[in-house]
C-alpha positions as CSV (number, residue, x, y, z in Angstrom):
1,M,4.0,-84.5,135.0
2,T,3.9,-88.1,132.9
3,D,1.9,-88.8,130.1
4,P,-0.3,-91.3,131.6
5,A,0.0,-93.3,128.3
6,S,3.2,-94.0,129.0
7,Y,3.1,-96.3,131.7
8,R,-0.5,-97.8,130.2
9,P,-0.6,-101.6,130.8
10,A,-0.8,-103.5,127.8
11,P,-3.8,-104.2,126.3
12,G,-5.6,-107.6,128.1
13,S,-2.8,-107.6,130.4
14,I,-5.0,-106.4,133.7
15,P,-7.1,-109.4,134.8
16,D,-11.0,-109.2,135.3
17,S,-11.3,-110.3,138.4
18,P,-11.2,-108.9,142.2
19,G,-7.9,-107.3,143.4
20,V,-6.2,-104.4,145.0
21,Y,-3.8,-102.2,142.8
22,R,-1.1,-99.2,143.3
23,F,-0.2,-96.5,141.2
24,R,3.6,-95.3,142.2
25,D,5.5,-92.2,141.4
26,E,9.1,-91.8,139.8
27,R,10.9,-92.2,142.5
28,G,9.0,-95.8,143.5
29,R,6.7,-94.1,146.2
30,V,3.4,-95.2,146.2
31,I,0.8,-92.2,146.2
32,Y,-2.6,-94.6,145.6
33,V,-4.3,-97.1,146.8
34,G,-7.8,-98.8,145.6
35,K,-9.5,-101.9,145.2
36,A,-11.8,-103.0,142.5
37,K,-14.6,-105.9,141.8
38,S,-12.7,-106.1,138.6
39,L,-8.9,-104.9,138.0
40,R,-9.4,-104.2,134.5
41,S,-12.6,-102.0,134.3
42,R,-11.4,-99.9,137.1
43,L,-8.1,-99.5,135.9
44,N,-8.8,-98.6,132.5
45,S,-11.1,-96.0,133.7
46,Y,-7.6,-94.0,134.9
47,F,-6.6,-94.0,131.0
48,A,-9.8,-92.9,129.4
49,D,-9.9,-89.4,127.9
50,F,-7.6,-86.7,130.3
51,A,-9.9,-84.2,130.2
52,T,-13.0,-86.3,131.8
53,L,-10.9,-87.2,135.1
54,H,-11.8,-85.8,138.1
55,P,-9.2,-82.9,138.5
56,R,-7.3,-84.5,141.8
57,T,-7.2,-88.0,139.5
58,Q,-5.5,-85.9,136.6
59,T,-2.9,-84.8,139.2
60,M,-2.6,-87.9,140.5
61,V,-2.3,-89.6,136.7
62,A,0.3,-87.0,135.9
63,T,2.2,-87.3,138.9
64,A,2.5,-91.4,139.0
65,C,5.0,-93.5,136.7
66,R,3.7,-97.0,136.7
67,V,0.9,-98.9,138.0
68,D,1.0,-102.8,139.8
69,W,-1.9,-104.4,141.1
70,T,-1.9,-107.9,143.8
71,V,-5.0,-110.1,142.5
72,V,-7.8,-111.8,145.6
73,S,-10.3,-114.4,145.5
74,T,-12.7,-112.8,148.0
75,E,-14.0,-108.9,148.6
76,V,-13.3,-109.1,152.4
77,E,-9.7,-110.3,151.5
78,A,-9.1,-107.0,148.8
79,L,-10.9,-104.8,152.1
80,Q,-8.4,-106.0,154.2
81,L,-5.3,-105.7,152.0
82,E,-6.2,-102.1,150.9
83,Y,-6.1,-101.3,154.7
84,N,-3.0,-102.6,155.4
85,W,-1.8,-101.0,152.1
86,I,-2.9,-97.4,153.0
87,K,-1.6,-98.1,156.7
88,E,1.7,-99.0,155.5
89,F,2.5,-96.7,152.4
90,D,0.6,-93.7,153.8
91,P,-0.6,-92.9,150.3
92,R,-0.7,-88.8,149.3
93,F,-3.9,-89.0,147.1
94,N,-5.9,-91.3,149.3
95,V,-8.6,-89.9,151.2
96,K,-7.4,-89.9,154.7
97,Y,-9.9,-88.7,157.7
98,R,-7.7,-86.8,160.0
99,D,-8.5,-83.9,162.2
100,D,-6.3,-81.4,164.1
101,K,-6.7,-82.9,167.3
102,S,-7.3,-86.0,169.6
103,Y,-10.8,-86.4,171.1
104,P,-10.8,-87.4,175.2
105,F,-12.1,-90.3,176.7
106,L,-13.3,-90.9,180.3
107,A,-11.3,-94.2,181.0
108,V,-10.9,-96.5,184.0
109,T,-8.2,-98.7,184.8
110,I,-9.8,-101.9,185.8
111,T,-7.4,-103.6,185.8
112,D,-5.5,-102.0,188.5
113,D,-5.5,-103.0,192.2
114,V,-7.0,-100.3,192.8
115,P,-8.9,-98.5,189.7
116,R,-9.0,-95.1,188.8
117,L,-10.8,-92.5,186.9
118,M,-9.2,-90.2,184.4
119,V,-9.6,-88.3,181.3
120,Y,-7.5,-89.7,178.4
121,R,-6.3,-88.6,175.1
122,G,-4.0,-90.7,173.2
123,A,-3.7,-94.8,171.5
124,K,-5.9,-96.8,173.6
125,K,-4.4,-99.5,175.8
126,K,-5.3,-103.2,177.3
127,G,-6.6,-103.0,180.5
128,I,-8.5,-100.4,180.2
129,R,-11.9,-98.9,180.1
130,Y,-13.1,-96.0,177.6
131,F,-15.9,-94.3,177.6
132,G,-16.4,-91.3,174.5
133,P,-15.1,-89.8,173.1
134,Y,-16.3,-86.4,174.3
135,A,-16.1,-83.1,172.1
136,H,-14.0,-81.2,174.8
137,A,-12.4,-82.4,177.9
138,W,-14.1,-79.7,180.2
139,A,-17.4,-81.8,179.4
140,I,-15.4,-84.9,181.3
141,R,-14.4,-83.1,183.8
142,E,-17.8,-81.6,184.4
143,T,-19.8,-85.1,184.0
144,L,-17.2,-86.3,186.5
145,D,-17.4,-84.0,189.0
146,L,-21.0,-84.7,189.0
147,L,-20.3,-88.6,189.2
148,L,-18.2,-88.3,191.9
149,R,-20.7,-87.4,193.6
150,A,-23.2,-90.6,193.9
151,F,-19.5,-93.0,192.9
152,P,-16.6,-91.6,195.0
153,A,-14.1,-93.6,193.2
154,R,-10.6,-92.6,193.0
155,T,-9.3,-89.8,190.4
156,C,-5.5,-89.3,191.6
157,S,-2.4,-90.4,190.2
158,A,-0.3,-92.7,191.4
159,G,2.2,-90.7,193.6
160,V,-0.4,-88.4,195.0
161,Y,-2.0,-92.1,196.2
162,R,0.7,-93.7,197.2
163,R,2.1,-90.8,199.5
164,A,-1.7,-90.7,201.0
165,E,-0.2,-94.4,202.1
166,R,2.5,-93.5,203.2
167,T,1.2,-90.6,205.4
168,G,-2.5,-91.9,206.6
169,R,-3.9,-89.1,205.4
170,P,-6.4,-88.9,202.5
171,C,-6.0,-86.0,200.2
172,L,-9.2,-83.3,199.9
173,L,-11.5,-85.3,197.5
174,G,-11.8,-87.6,200.7
175,H,-12.6,-85.3,202.7
176,I,-15.0,-83.4,200.7
177,G,-16.8,-86.4,200.1
178,K,-15.8,-87.5,196.6
179,C,-13.6,-89.7,197.3
180,S,-14.2,-93.1,199.2
181,A,-10.5,-93.0,200.2
182,P,-9.3,-96.3,199.7
183,C,-5.5,-95.2,200.2
184,V,-6.1,-94.7,204.1
185,G,-8.6,-97.7,204.7
186,W,-11.6,-95.6,204.3
187,V,-13.1,-98.5,202.2
188,S,-11.5,-101.6,201.6
189,K,-10.3,-102.6,198.1
190,D,-13.0,-105.3,197.3
191,E,-15.8,-101.7,198.4
192,H,-14.1,-99.3,196.2
193,R,-14.1,-101.9,193.0
194,A,-17.9,-102.4,193.9
195,I,-18.1,-98.7,193.5
196,V,-16.2,-98.1,190.3
197,D,-18.3,-101.3,189.1
198,D,-21.6,-99.1,189.6
199,F,-19.9,-96.4,187.6
200,C,-19.2,-97.8,184.6
201,N,-22.5,-100.2,184.7
202,F,-24.0,-96.5,185.0
203,M,-21.6,-94.8,182.3
204,A,-22.7,-98.0,180.2
205,G,-26.2,-96.6,179.9
206,H,-28.0,-98.5,182.8
207,T,-29.4,-95.5,184.4
208,S,-32.7,-95.9,185.5
209,A,-32.1,-98.8,187.5
210,Y,-29.3,-97.5,189.6
211,L,-31.5,-94.1,189.8
212,K,-34.2,-96.7,191.2
213,R,-32.2,-98.4,193.4
214,L,-31.4,-95.0,194.9
215,E,-34.4,-93.9,195.7
216,R,-35.3,-96.8,197.7
217,E,-32.1,-96.8,199.8
218,M,-33.5,-93.2,200.1
219,R,-37.0,-93.6,201.2
220,A,-35.7,-96.8,203.5
221,A,-33.7,-94.4,205.2
222,A,-35.7,-91.7,205.7
223,D,-38.3,-94.6,207.2
224,A,-35.6,-95.4,210.0
225,E,-35.2,-91.4,210.6
226,E,-31.5,-92.0,209.1
227,F,-32.0,-88.5,207.5
228,E,-28.7,-87.3,206.9
229,R,-28.1,-90.4,204.9
230,A,-31.8,-89.9,203.2
231,A,-30.6,-86.2,202.1
232,R,-27.2,-87.4,201.2
233,L,-28.8,-90.3,199.0
234,R,-30.9,-87.0,197.3
235,D,-28.3,-85.1,196.7
236,D,-26.6,-87.9,194.5
237,A,-29.8,-89.2,192.8
238,A,-30.3,-85.2,192.1
239,A,-26.4,-84.9,190.5
240,L,-27.0,-87.7,189.0
241,R,-30.2,-86.9,187.3
242,R,-28.4,-83.6,186.1
243,A,-25.2,-85.3,184.8
244,I,-27.7,-87.7,182.4
245,E,-29.6,-84.5,181.6
246,K,-26.2,-82.9,179.9
247,Q,-26.4,-86.2,177.1
248,A,-29.8,-86.0,174.7
249,V,-32.1,-89.0,174.7
250,V,-32.1,-90.3,171.2
251,L,-33.1,-94.0,170.8
252,T,-33.8,-96.9,173.2
253,E,-31.4,-97.8,176.1
254,D,-30.3,-100.8,174.5
255,T,-29.1,-99.0,171.3
256,D,-25.6,-98.6,170.9
257,A,-24.5,-96.9,167.5
258,D,-22.6,-94.7,165.4
259,V,-24.6,-92.5,163.3
260,V,-22.6,-91.5,160.3
261,A,-23.5,-88.5,157.5
262,F,-21.8,-87.2,154.9
263,A,-22.2,-83.4,152.9
264,D,-19.5,-83.1,149.5
265,D,-18.4,-81.2,147.0
266,P,-16.4,-81.8,143.5
267,L,-13.0,-81.2,145.6
268,E,-13.8,-82.1,149.5
269,A,-16.4,-84.2,151.4
270,A,-17.2,-83.4,155.3
271,V,-18.3,-86.3,157.8
272,Q,-19.4,-86.2,161.3
273,V,-19.8,-89.3,163.4
274,F,-22.0,-89.0,166.8
275,F,-21.5,-92.1,168.9
276,V,-24.6,-93.1,170.9
277,R,-24.2,-95.2,173.7
278,G,-27.2,-96.8,175.9
279,G,-29.8,-94.6,173.6
280,R,-27.8,-91.3,174.3
281,V,-25.5,-89.2,171.9
282,R,-22.1,-89.9,174.1
283,G,-19.9,-87.9,171.8
284,Q,-19.5,-86.3,168.8
285,R,-16.2,-86.2,165.5
286,G,-16.0,-84.9,162.5
287,W,-13.1,-84.7,159.6
288,V,-12.7,-82.7,156.0
289,V,-11.2,-84.7,153.5
290,E,-10.0,-84.1,150.0
291,K,-11.2,-86.4,147.4
292,V,-8.9,-87.4,144.4
293,E,-11.6,-89.1,142.6
294,D,-15.2,-88.1,141.7
295,L,-16.6,-90.3,144.7
296,T,-20.3,-90.9,145.3
297,T,-21.6,-91.2,149.0
298,S,-21.5,-94.9,148.7
299,D,-17.5,-94.8,148.0
300,L,-17.0,-92.6,150.6
301,V,-18.8,-94.7,153.0
302,E,-16.5,-97.5,152.2
303,H,-13.8,-95.6,152.8
304,F,-14.7,-94.0,156.1
305,L,-15.6,-96.9,157.4
306,L,-12.1,-99.1,156.2
307,Q,-9.9,-96.6,158.1
308,I,-12.2,-95.5,161.4
309,Y,-12.9,-99.4,162.1
310,G,-9.2,-100.4,161.1
311,E,-7.5,-100.7,164.1
312,A,-10.8,-102.2,166.2
313,G,-9.7,-105.4,167.4
314,D,-6.2,-105.2,166.1
315,S,-4.0,-107.4,169.0
316,E,-0.7,-104.7,168.3
317,T,-2.7,-101.9,169.2
318,G,-4.5,-103.2,171.9
319,V,-7.6,-101.5,170.5
320,V,-11.2,-103.6,170.9
321,G,-14.4,-102.6,171.3
322,E,-14.4,-99.7,168.9
323,V,-16.9,-101.3,166.4
324,P,-20.6,-100.8,167.9
325,R,-23.6,-103.0,167.8
326,E,-24.8,-100.8,165.1
327,V,-23.6,-98.5,162.3
328,L,-26.1,-95.9,160.4
329,V,-24.5,-94.6,157.2
330,P,-26.8,-92.5,154.6
331,E,-25.8,-95.2,151.9
332,L,-25.0,-99.1,151.8
333,P,-21.1,-98.9,150.7
334,P,-20.8,-100.9,146.9
335,D,-19.7,-104.1,148.5
336,A,-22.0,-104.0,151.9
337,N,-22.0,-107.7,152.5
338,A,-18.0,-108.1,152.5
339,M,-17.9,-104.5,154.8
340,S,-20.8,-106.3,157.0
341,E,-18.5,-109.2,157.5
342,W,-15.3,-107.3,157.6
343,L,-16.9,-105.3,160.5
344,C,-18.2,-108.2,162.5
345,E,-14.9,-109.8,162.2
346,R,-13.3,-106.2,163.7
347,R,-15.9,-106.8,166.7
348,G,-15.7,-110.1,167.0
349,G,-19.5,-110.2,167.2
350,R,-22.7,-109.3,164.8
351,V,-22.8,-105.3,163.5
352,D,-25.4,-104.2,162.1
353,L,-24.7,-102.1,158.8
354,R,-27.7,-100.1,156.9
355,V,-29.7,-97.0,156.4
356,P,-32.2,-95.8,158.5
357,Q,-35.7,-95.3,156.8
358,R,-38.0,-93.3,159.2
359,G,-38.7,-93.1,162.9
360,A,-36.1,-91.7,165.6
361,K,-33.0,-92.9,164.0
362,R,-33.5,-91.1,160.4
363,A,-34.3,-88.0,162.5
364,L,-31.0,-88.1,164.3
365,M,-29.3,-89.1,160.8
366,E,-31.0,-85.6,159.5
367,T,-29.7,-83.8,162.8
368,V,-25.9,-85.0,161.8
369,A,-26.2,-84.3,158.3
370,R,-26.9,-80.8,158.8
371,N,-24.0,-80.6,161.3
372,A,-21.8,-82.2,158.3
373,L,-23.2,-79.4,155.8
374,Q,-22.2,-76.5,158.2
375,A,-18.9,-78.3,159.4
376,L,-18.0,-78.3,155.2
377,G,-18.9,-75.0,155.0
378,L,-16.5,-73.2,157.8
379,H,-13.9,-75.4,156.5
380,K,-14.2,-73.9,153.0
381,T,-14.5,-70.3,154.7
382,K,-10.6,-71.1,156.9
383,R,-9.4,-73.5,154.8
384,A,-9.6,-71.8,151.1
385,T,-7.0,-69.0,152.3
386,D,-4.5,-72.0,154.1
387,L,-4.5,-73.7,150.8
388,T,-4.2,-70.7,148.5
389,A,-1.2,-69.0,150.7
390,R,0.9,-72.5,150.7
391,G,0.5,-72.6,146.7
392,R,1.5,-69.2,146.2
393,A,4.6,-70.4,149.0
394,L,5.6,-73.0,146.8
395,E,5.7,-70.8,143.8
396,E,7.1,-68.1,145.3
397,I,10.3,-70.3,146.3
398,Q,10.4,-71.7,142.9
399,S,10.4,-67.8,140.9
400,A,13.2,-66.8,143.6
401,L,15.3,-69.3,143.4
402,G,15.4,-70.1,139.7
403,L,13.7,-73.9,140.2
404,S,12.4,-75.6,137.2
405,Q,9.5,-77.0,139.5
406,A,7.8,-76.0,142.6
407,P,9.8,-77.5,146.2
408,L,7.0,-80.5,146.6
409,R,9.7,-81.8,149.2
410,I,12.0,-79.6,151.1
411,E,14.4,-80.6,153.7
412,C,16.0,-78.8,156.4
413,Y,19.2,-79.2,158.1
414,D,20.8,-77.3,161.5
415,I,22.9,-77.9,164.2
416,S,22.9,-77.6,168.0
417,N,25.7,-77.7,170.5
418,L,27.3,-76.2,173.5
419,Q,31.0,-74.9,173.0
420,G,31.8,-77.7,170.9
421,T,30.1,-80.3,172.4
422,N,27.4,-82.7,172.4
423,V,27.0,-81.9,168.8
424,V,23.8,-83.1,167.1
425,A,22.1,-82.0,163.4
426,S,18.3,-82.3,162.8
427,M,16.3,-82.8,159.6
428,V,13.0,-82.1,159.2
429,V,10.5,-83.0,155.9
430,F,7.9,-80.6,154.8
431,E,5.7,-82.0,151.4
432,D,3.4,-79.8,150.1
433,G,4.4,-77.3,152.3
434,L,3.4,-79.5,155.4
435,A,5.5,-81.3,157.4
436,R,5.9,-84.6,157.6
437,K,7.1,-85.5,161.0
438,S,7.4,-89.4,160.3
439,E,10.4,-88.5,157.9
440,Y,12.3,-86.6,160.7
441,R,15.2,-87.3,161.1
442,R,18.4,-86.4,164.0
443,F,21.9,-87.5,163.6
444,A,24.9,-87.5,166.2
445,I,27.7,-85.6,165.1
446,N,31.1,-87.8,166.3
447,S,33.8,-85.3,165.7
448,V,34.1,-81.8,164.4
449,G,37.0,-79.0,163.5
450,D,39.0,-77.7,160.2
451,A,40.0,-81.5,159.7
452,A,36.4,-81.7,158.0
453,L,36.6,-78.2,156.0
454,G,37.2,-78.3,152.2
455,G,39.8,-75.3,151.1
456,D,36.5,-73.0,150.0
457,D,34.5,-73.3,153.1
458,R,37.7,-73.4,155.7
459,A,38.2,-69.9,154.1
460,A,35.1,-69.0,154.4
461,A,34.5,-70.0,158.2
462,H,37.4,-68.5,159.1
463,N,36.6,-65.3,157.6
464,V,33.1,-65.2,159.6
465,A,35.5,-66.1,162.8
466,A,37.9,-63.3,161.9
467,Q,34.7,-60.9,161.7
468,A,33.7,-62.4,165.3
469,A,37.0,-62.2,166.6
470,T,37.0,-58.3,165.5
471,A,33.9,-58.2,168.1
472,H,35.9,-60.0,170.9
473,N,33.3,-62.8,170.3
474,V,35.8,-65.7,170.8
475,A,32.7,-68.4,170.9
476,A,31.5,-67.2,167.5
477,Q,34.7,-68.4,165.8
478,A,34.6,-71.7,167.2
479,A,30.9,-72.3,166.8
480,T,30.9,-71.1,163.0
481,A,33.6,-74.0,162.6
482,N,31.4,-76.4,164.4
483,D,28.7,-75.7,162.6
484,V,30.1,-75.8,159.1
485,A,32.0,-79.0,159.5
486,A,28.9,-80.1,161.0
487,I,26.9,-79.0,158.0
488,H,29.6,-80.9,155.4
489,E,28.6,-84.3,157.8
490,V,25.8,-84.2,158.4
491,I,24.9,-84.0,154.4
492,S,27.3,-86.3,153.4
493,R,25.9,-89.1,155.8
494,R,22.0,-88.2,154.4
495,F,22.8,-88.6,150.7
496,R,25.4,-91.4,151.1
497,R,22.6,-93.2,152.6
498,Y,20.4,-91.9,149.8
499,L,22.9,-93.2,146.9
500,D,23.3,-96.7,148.7
501,E,19.6,-97.1,148.6
502,R,19.5,-95.8,145.3
503,S,22.3,-98.3,143.7
504,T,20.6,-100.9,145.5
505,D,17.5,-100.4,143.8
506,E,18.9,-99.9,140.4
507,L,21.0,-103.5,141.1
508,Q,17.6,-105.0,141.6
509,M,15.9,-103.5,139.2
510,D,18.7,-105.3,136.8
511,D,18.0,-108.9,138.1
512,P,15.1,-110.1,136.6
513,T,14.9,-113.2,138.3
514,D,13.7,-111.1,141.6
515,D,10.4,-112.1,142.3
516,D,10.4,-109.8,145.1
517,F,10.8,-106.3,143.4
518,E,9.5,-103.5,144.7
519,P,9.7,-100.2,142.5
520,A,12.7,-98.5,143.6
521,A,12.5,-100.7,146.3
522,R,11.6,-98.0,149.0
523,I,10.4,-100.2,151.4
524,D,12.9,-102.0,153.3
525,P,11.9,-105.8,153.4
526,V,12.8,-106.3,157.1
527,T,10.8,-103.9,158.8
528,G,8.0,-103.1,156.2
529,K,8.2,-99.4,156.5
530,P,10.3,-97.3,154.0
531,K,13.9,-96.7,154.3
532,K,15.1,-93.9,156.2
533,F,16.5,-92.0,153.4
534,A,14.7,-93.2,150.5
535,Y,13.4,-90.2,149.1
536,A,15.5,-87.4,147.7
537,P,14.8,-83.7,148.3
538,N,13.7,-81.0,145.5
539,L,15.4,-78.4,147.9
540,V,17.3,-78.5,151.2
541,V,17.8,-75.5,152.9
542,V,20.6,-75.1,156.0
543,D,20.3,-72.4,158.9
544,G,22.9,-70.3,158.6
545,G,24.8,-67.9,155.6
546,P,27.7,-68.4,152.7
547,P,30.4,-70.9,155.3
548,Q,27.5,-73.5,155.8
549,V,26.0,-73.3,152.4
550,A,29.5,-74.0,150.8
551,A,29.9,-77.2,153.3
552,A,26.9,-78.8,152.0
553,Q,27.6,-77.7,148.4
554,R,30.7,-79.4,148.7
555,A,29.5,-82.5,150.6
556,L,26.9,-82.9,147.4
557,D,29.8,-82.3,144.9
558,E,32.1,-85.0,146.7
559,L,28.9,-87.7,146.2
560,G,28.0,-86.5,142.5
561,V,24.5,-85.3,144.0
562,D,23.7,-82.4,141.2
563,D,20.0,-82.5,140.7
564,V,19.1,-80.9,144.5
565,A,18.6,-77.4,144.8
566,L,20.4,-76.0,147.8
567,V,20.2,-72.7,149.7
568,G,20.9,-71.1,153.1
569,L,18.8,-69.0,155.3
570,A,20.3,-66.5,157.5
571,K,18.5,-65.3,160.5
572,R,20.6,-61.9,160.7
573,L,18.3,-60.7,158.0
574,E,16.7,-63.4,156.8
575,E,18.7,-63.7,153.4
576,V,18.3,-66.5,151.4
577,W,22.0,-67.6,150.2
578,K,22.7,-69.8,146.8
579,P,26.1,-71.7,146.5
580,G,28.7,-69.4,144.9
581,E,26.9,-66.5,145.2
582,P,28.4,-63.4,146.1
583,D,24.7,-61.5,146.9
584,P,22.1,-63.2,149.1
585,V,18.4,-63.8,147.2
586,I,16.3,-60.8,149.2
587,M,12.7,-62.2,149.4
588,P,10.2,-59.7,150.7
589,R,9.1,-59.8,154.4
590,T,5.7,-60.1,153.4
591,S,6.6,-63.4,151.2
592,E,4.6,-66.4,152.1
593,G,7.6,-68.1,150.4
594,L,9.9,-66.4,153.0
595,Y,7.1,-67.4,155.5
596,L,7.2,-71.0,154.8
597,L,11.3,-71.2,154.4
598,Q,11.5,-69.7,157.8
599,R,8.8,-72.0,159.2
600,V,11.0,-75.0,157.8
601,R,13.9,-73.2,159.5
602,D,12.2,-72.8,162.9
603,E,11.1,-76.6,163.1
604,A,14.5,-77.8,162.4
605,H,16.2,-75.7,164.8
606,R,13.4,-76.6,167.8
607,F,14.0,-80.2,166.8
608,A,18.2,-80.0,166.8
609,I,17.4,-78.3,170.4
610,A,15.5,-80.8,171.9
611,Y,18.3,-83.8,170.7
612,H,20.9,-81.5,171.9
613,R,19.5,-80.9,175.4
614,A,18.1,-85.0,175.4
615,K,21.6,-85.8,174.7
616,R,23.4,-83.5,177.6
617,S,21.3,-84.3,180.1
618,K,22.4,-87.8,179.6
619,S,25.8,-87.2,179.3
620,M,25.8,-84.9,182.4
621,T,23.7,-87.8,184.5
622,R,26.4,-90.5,183.5
623,S,29.4,-88.4,183.9
624,A,28.4,-87.9,187.6
625,L,28.5,-91.4,188.4
626,E,31.4,-92.6,186.4
627,G,34.8,-93.0,188.0
628,I,33.5,-93.7,191.3
629,P,35.6,-96.6,192.2
630,G,34.1,-100.4,192.4
631,L,30.8,-98.3,190.3
632,G,30.4,-100.4,186.6
633,A,27.3,-99.6,184.5
634,T,25.2,-102.5,186.1
635,R,25.6,-100.6,189.2
636,R,25.0,-97.3,188.0
637,A,22.0,-98.1,186.3
638,A,20.5,-99.6,189.2
639,L,21.2,-96.7,190.9
640,L,19.3,-94.6,189.2
641,K,16.7,-96.8,189.2
642,H,15.9,-96.9,192.5
643,F,16.3,-93.1,193.2
644,G,15.5,-91.5,190.0
645,S,17.9,-89.2,189.7
646,V,21.2,-88.1,190.4
647,K,19.5,-85.3,192.4
648,R,17.5,-87.4,194.7
649,L,20.9,-89.9,194.8
650,R,22.8,-87.1,196.4
651,A,20.1,-86.5,198.8
652,A,20.2,-90.2,200.1
653,S,21.5,-91.0,203.5
654,L,24.5,-93.7,203.6
655,D,22.1,-96.2,205.0
656,E,19.4,-96.0,202.1
657,V,22.3,-96.3,199.4
658,A,23.0,-99.2,200.8
659,E,19.8,-100.9,200.5
660,V,20.0,-100.9,196.9
661,P,20.6,-104.0,195.7
662,G,24.0,-105.2,194.9
663,F,25.6,-102.4,197.1
664,G,27.7,-103.3,200.5
665,R,28.1,-100.7,203.1
666,R,31.7,-99.9,201.7
667,T,30.7,-99.2,198.2
668,A,27.8,-97.0,199.6
669,E,30.0,-94.5,201.5
670,L,32.1,-94.4,198.2
671,V,28.8,-93.2,196.3
672,V,28.4,-90.9,198.8
673,A,32.0,-89.1,199.2
674,A,32.1,-88.6,195.5
675,L,28.6,-87.4,195.6
676,R,28.4,-85.1,198.6
677,K,31.1,-83.0,200.3
678,P,31.5,-83.4,204.3
679,D,30.5,-80.0,204.2
680,G,27.0,-80.9,202.1
681,R,28.7,-79.7,198.6
682,P,28.7,-82.3,195.9
683,G,31.4,-83.9,196.0
684,T,34.1,-85.8,193.1
685,A,35.4,-88.7,191.7
686,A,38.9,-88.0,193.6
687,D,37.0,-87.5,196.9
688,A,35.5,-91.4,196.4
689,E,39.4,-91.9,196.4
690,D,40.1,-90.3,199.2
691,A,37.4,-91.9,201.0
692,A,38.4,-95.7,200.4
693,E,42.3,-94.8,201.3
694,V,41.4,-93.4,204.2
695,E,39.0,-96.7,204.5
696,E,42.0,-99.0,203.9
697,G,44.2,-97.6,206.3
698,S,41.7,-97.9,208.9
699,S,41.4,-101.1,208.4
700,T,44.7,-102.1,208.4
């Protein structure tokens, strides 16, 4: 822990002007970003009597070792800079509105030649119109199933659509009247687009006009004695009414608004949002966040608007139209005018940010607030156990391993290979007991063997291998030696990069003329993102026993790294091995600390296996086509692009291969001969050479 007085700025050095400030830890990592109308007033509040600070603020200022700031000219500029820095640095103490799932949308691919309706999750893209979000995917499918009766638009994938075009037969939805089947020409593409346009208008809230049109057409059909068509229109209207009834009418039809409400206590806050489109509640989302300061409801509103609407209108992400015409909040943010101006810029039009005082909007706000209060209660019931378990796990690991402090950052390494081929390694990172996937890394191991082993770990590896040989397990000998050498290589590479980056930082720190200095220079000046190996862990875990631990320790000793704890976790008995210790540390099976180490180890194993399989699949695909005469990298790529896989290429005929751009009949014959023998079995490159010789002889 750091004494805040040790890095408090000198009196009079903080400007009394608007700006954005950053707190950094001992490694230079940004741990908190904030903005203020007066930097002097706000920053001085952090260095007041320590006992009067909020508990999490106490933790933050005690973790930090430095504070810096940037002066700006306007409040809108401060909002934008604060948002950019939070997005760039991902500070651990900032309020983060995150939940444990992505919410589904009803998406319409309006830029496609034949638009498609589908359920969609993930980042939004240009050229797609979204409706939602919905709380559950089944809610979208149920609504869509009702609407397809009146709007029989395409919902099939591109592959199904192309197959129907080739065969001339529509899918089941076409036969039961829930698709107009543009794939087989039952309707033209223009007629299908008109159906999709009607669907979008209906989903946008223009429901009454469409229902009235259906009723007019139904009466006209009945008057003309077209009773089957009239019955169909009657059923369509009934389906639309059922779909509408599933969405409560709360406001007038022309209302598009997000209604936001909070419930909080001194440590946490819950937020709920109702998305109202066309006067109806189209979806709902909720978050629970930890409060780093004694934030008021007004402060929470500001943080929420900044993070949730920060992506709207971002040309890089393609997210547009997320900010509605109206945002209803329980209290206005401290800088309401600046926030309104910022929201208008994000939306590209007018945005009303206000507090509802009476009527239907006030009643809806109260409903949202009740939902937030209930969500906070449920979260505290469920989350309390989780928070306690994580803290207890870190304390148990610290006690069992005799560490000076709790291992807040744990890195785990695992090796994956198949009999010494395609050797890869994984590095996973857990911070505060939670996976930090943005800092996962993977390594391709070029060569492993006894040459890479030191004396002690070579002896340990051979000792284990000898035991395996006693059990007639020759494969285990090679696997152990490979793992030990690979562990040595990957630990060396990881910490060599760390030392290189740290030495660069120290040189920069010693250069007083460097105006672009970042404390510990953890941010890559080219990409603007944190460097890959910028932070050292408190604890390194390797998957294995004494041989793997010895190899990792030798790598650390060779580099002079002596401030990182190291253990190995052996799978057989879940023993924890420390370097140089003859006996393992045995943690109780019910220990939260052992459970955390197992989760870290299993995640490293999963990540390594995934990379190994991808690399092995790629090498197998490449080797199947290598060695064929006249087939270079460009032609191999053309074949794989045309057929999609080696399996489909093997099944292709000679004429189909010859149709690939850049291929003649002779080259196609060589490919077919190499991949498929005359009896239908896969061939080899030698078969292709024989085929080439036969062809040359026949032509002579």
